[in-house]
C-alpha positions in Angstrom: 56.0 -0.6 61.5 52.3 -1.3 61.2 52.9 -4.3 58.9 55.6 -5.6 61.3 53.2 -5.3 64.3 50.4 -7.0 62.4 52.5 -9.9 61.3 54.0 -10.4 64.8 50.5 -10.3 66.4 49.3 -12.8 63.8 52.2 -15.2 64.6 51.6 -14.9 68.3 47.8 -15.5 68.0 48.3 -18.6 65.9 51.0 -20.8 67.4 51.3 -23.0 64.3 53.0 -20.0 62.6 55.6 -19.3 65.3 58.4 -20.6 63.0 57.4 -17.8 60.6 58.0 -15.1 63.1 60.6 -12.7 61.7 63.5 -11.6 63.7 64.7 -8.0 64.1 67.5 -8.8 61.7 65.0 -10.1 59.1 63.0 -6.8 59.4 66.2 -4.8 59.0 67.1 -6.6 55.8 63.5 -6.2 54.5 63.7 -2.5 55.2 66.9 -2.2 53.1 65.4 -4.1 50.3 62.2 -2.0 50.4 64.3 1.2 50.3 66.4 0.0 47.4 63.5 -1.2 45.3 61.8 2.2 45.4 64.0 3.3 42.5 62.7 0.3 40.5 59.2 1.2 41.4 59.7 4.7 40.1 61.4 3.4 36.9 58.5 1.1 36.2 55.9 3.8 36.6 57.9 6.1 34.2 58.1 3.5 31.5 54.8 1.7 31.6 51.6 2.6 29.8 50.7 3.6 26.3 52.3 7.0 26.5 55.8 5.8 27.4 58.0 5.2 24.3 61.4 3.8 23.7 63.3 7.1 24.2 62.9 6.6 28.0 64.7 3.2 28.1 68.4 4.3 28.1 68.0 7.1 30.7 66.0 4.8 32.9 68.6 2.1 32.7 71.3 4.8 33.4 69.4 5.8 36.5 69.1 2.2 37.8 72.8 1.4 37.0 73.8 4.5 39.0 71.6 3.4 41.8 73.3 0.0 41.8 76.8 1.5 41.7 76.0 3.6 44.7 74.5 0.6 46.5 77.6 -1.5 45.8 79.6 1.1 47.8 77.0 1.6 50.5 76.6 -2.2 51.1 80.1 -3.3 50.4 80.4 -4.9 53.9 76.9 -6.1 54.1 76.9 -10.0 53.7 73.3 -10.0 52.3 72.8 -6.8 50.4 76.4 -6.7 48.9 76.1 -9.8 46.8 72.5 -8.9 45.8 73.6 -5.5 44.5 76.6 -7.0 42.6 74.4 -9.7 41.0 71.7 -7.1 40.1 74.2 -4.7 38.6 75.7 -7.5 36.4 72.3 -8.5 35.1 71.2 -5.0 34.3 74.6 -4.2 32.7 74.1 -7.3 30.5 70.8 -6.0 29.2 72.2 -2.5 28.8 74.8 -3.9 26.5 72.2 -5.7 24.5 70.7 -2.3 23.5 73.7 -1.9 21.2 72.1 -4.4 18.9 69.5 -1.8 17.8 70.1 1.8 16.9 66.5 2.6 17.8 67.3 3.3 21.4 69.8 6.1 20.7 68.0 7.4 17.6 64.7 7.8 19.4 66.4 10.0 22.0 68.1 12.1 19.3 64.7 12.6 17.6 63.3 14.2 20.8 63.4 17.8 19.6 64.1 19.4 23.0 66.9 17.0 23.7 68.7 15.8 20.5 72.3 14.9 21.3 72.5 16.8 24.6 71.8 13.9 26.9 74.7 11.8 25.4 77.1 14.7 25.2 76.4 15.5 28.9 76.5 12.0 30.3 78.4 9.6 28.0 82.1 9.4 27.3 83.2 11.1 24.1 84.1 7.8 22.3 80.7 6.4 23.1 79.0 9.5 21.6 81.2 9.3 18.5 80.1 5.6 17.9 76.5 6.5 18.6 76.6 9.3 16.0 77.9 6.8 13.5 75.2 4.3 14.3 72.3 6.8 14.0 73.8 8.3 10.8 73.9 4.8 9.3 70.3 4.1 10.3 69.2 7.3 8.6 71.1 6.7 5.4 70.2 3.1 5.0 66.5 3.1 5.9 65.2 6.6 5.5 67.5 9.0 3.6 66.7 7.2 0.3 63.3 8.8 0.3 64.5 12.2 1.5 65.0 15.3 -0.6 68.1 17.4 -0.2 67.3 20.9 1.2 69.4 23.7 -0.3 70.0 27.0 1.4 67.8 29.8 0.2 69.0 31.3 -3.1 69.6 34.9 -3.7 67.7 36.9 -6.4 68.6 36.0 -10.0 71.4 38.4 -11.1 70.3 40.8 -13.8 73.4 42.7 -14.9 76.8 41.4 -16.2 78.4 42.6 -12.9 75.9 40.8 -10.8 76.4 37.6 -12.9 80.1 37.9 -12.5 79.8 38.4 -8.7 77.5 35.3 -8.5 80.0 33.2 -10.3 82.6 34.1 -7.8 80.4 33.5 -4.8 80.8 30.4 -2.7 78.2 27.8 -3.5 75.6 27.4 -0.8 75.9 24.0 0.9 73.2 21.4 0.4 72.3 19.5 3.6 69.9 16.7 4.2 67.1 16.6 6.6 68.9 14.9 9.4 71.9 17.2 9.3 69.6 20.3 9.2 67.6 18.9 12.2 70.7 18.3 14.3 72.1 21.8 13.6 68.8 23.5 14.4 68.3 24.9 17.9 66.6 22.6 20.4 62.9 23.4 21.1 61.3 24.0 24.5 60.2 20.8 26.1 57.2 19.5 24.1 55.4 16.2 23.4 57.8 14.7 20.8 55.2 12.8 18.8 52.8 15.7 18.6 55.7 18.0 17.5 56.7 15.6 14.6 53.1 15.3 13.5 52.7 19.1 13.0 52.4 20.2 9.3 55.5 22.4 9.7 57.7 19.5 10.7 56.2 17.1 8.1 56.9 19.7 5.4 60.4 20.6 6.6 61.5 17.0 7.4 59.3 14.8 5.2 61.5 11.7 5.6 62.9 12.4 9.0 59.4 12.8 10.4 58.6 9.3 9.2 61.7 8.0 11.0 60.8 9.9 14.2 57.3 8.7 14.3 58.4 5.1 13.5 60.8 5.1 16.5 58.8 7.2 18.9 55.8 4.8 18.5 57.8 1.9 19.9 56.6 1.3 23.5 59.2 1.4 26.3 57.8 -1.8 27.8 56.1 -4.9 26.3 53.2 -4.7 28.7 51.1 -2.6 26.3 51.6 -4.8 23.2 50.7 -7.8 25.4 47.5 -6.1 26.5 46.7 -5.5 22.8 47.2 -9.2 22.0 44.9 -10.1 24.9 42.3 -7.6 23.7 42.5 -9.0 20.2 41.9 -12.5 21.5 38.7 -11.3 23.1 37.7 -9.7 19.8 38.4 -12.7 17.6 35.9 -15.2 18.9 34.8 -18.4 17.2 31.8 -16.5 15.8 34.1 -13.8 14.5 36.9 -15.9 13.0 36.4 -14.4 9.5 37.3 -10.8 10.5 39.8 -9.3 8.1 43.0 -7.7 9.4 41.7 -4.2 8.6 38.5 -4.8 10.6 40.5 -6.1 13.6 42.8 -3.1 13.5 39.9 -0.7 13.4 38.1 -2.4 16.3 41.2 -2.4 18.5 41.9 1.2 17.7 38.3 2.1 18.7 38.5 0.2 21.9 41.8 1.9 22.7 40.4 5.4 22.0 37.3 4.7 24.0 39.5 3.7 27.0 41.8 6.7 26.6 41.1 9.7 28.8 42.8 11.9 26.2 40.1 11.3 23.6 37.6 14.2 24.0 34.7 12.6 22.2 34.9 9.5 24.5 34.3 11.5 27.6 30.6 12.0 26.9 
C-alpha cells in the first residue's frame, strides 16, 4: 500500500507520467505476482551461498513444482496468471528432467547421513525410486567402488577343538558387503552437517572410498553464483604484474581470501 500510494502521488505530481499511472486492476495483478514469487525468494535464499550444496536442488525444485501445480488450479480462470503459471511450470519441469543426466543430484541426497533414501521413498513413485537406486549404484561401482575394500562381518574366535572346527565348517558364511551397502543398511543419524560428518575420522575409516564420493558430491554448490564469484576474485588476483603466478599459488590465495571472509573461521575474527 505504501508503494502504491507513493507511485500514485508521484504520477499526480508530475503530469508527464500520467500515462504510467497504474489502475486498480494493475495493482491487483502485481499483488498476485508478488505473493506467488515469495516461494522463489525463499528457494533462492535456501540454495545460495557457499554453504548450500547440490543435495538441496531436487527438494527445492519439488517445492517449486508443487507451488506451480497449486497455482495452476488456483488461477485456472485467471486470464493473466493462468498462462503465466502454465508457462512457468513447463519451463521448470524441463529443467527438472535435465537433472536425470547426472546421478550427482540423487546420490548427494542419499549421502546425507540423516536422510539417505527416506526422501525419495516418502515422496517419489516406487518406479522412480527403483531407477534412482540403479543410477546411484552404477555411479558407486563405476567411479568409486574400484578403490573400496570389502568389509566382512566380524569373525568369531578361531576354533580350538575338533568339535568347534566341525561346527565352524557347518556354519553359514558371514556375508561380505561393500561400503555403500553397509552405509545404506545402517541407521540414519540425527540431523547433522553432512560434510562435517563425512570428514570425521570414524567415517573416513569405516567408509574410506564412500567418504571420498560423499565429499566430492557434497562439495558441489547448489547454484553457480559462488563459482562465478570465485572467477571474479581470481581475475582481481591475477593482474598484469602477477601473470606468472602458478596454479598452486592462485589456489592458496583464493582459499585464504575465502577463509578471511568467512565468519565461521575463528582465527579470522580477530
